[in-house]
Residue, then its C-alpha position, 0 to 999 in steps of 0.5 A: m648800334p643794334s640791340s641784342r634783346e629778344p622780341d617779347w612775343g608773350e607781351l605781343r600775344f597778351s596785347l592782341l588778346r587785350r585789344r580784342k577784349e577791349a573791343g568787345w570782339t569774339l575771335d570770329q568777329l576779329a577774323e571777319r574784320s581782319s581777314v585772318a583765319r580764326r585758327s590763325l588768331v587762336q594760335l597767335e593768342a595761345g603763343e603757338s604762332k608768331g604770325s607774319v608781317e602781313t597777318w599783323f598788318k591786317l590786325a592793325e588795320a582791323f583795330d584801326i591803328e598803325i602797325g608800329e603801335m600793333l607791334g610795339p609790345l614786342y619791346g615789352p611793357t616797359r622797354s623802349r627801342d634803342r635809337 
């Protein structure tokens, strides 16, 4: 049965910021490592853009994690996916 919950874009945005800070990277460094434009990163972290699957895939690759782990925060910090 499909879930009617809305994705938690705010949590995903904060997760990206946390990952970048924990890695000790500037926006410029993440842009270079991910091939995602700095302006796009600023928009993602500010909640002005949701990004594309391709963008999130590139970011996951930059952090050396699976895309599922990168997008996991869409379910919020305490939510889990219904199966």
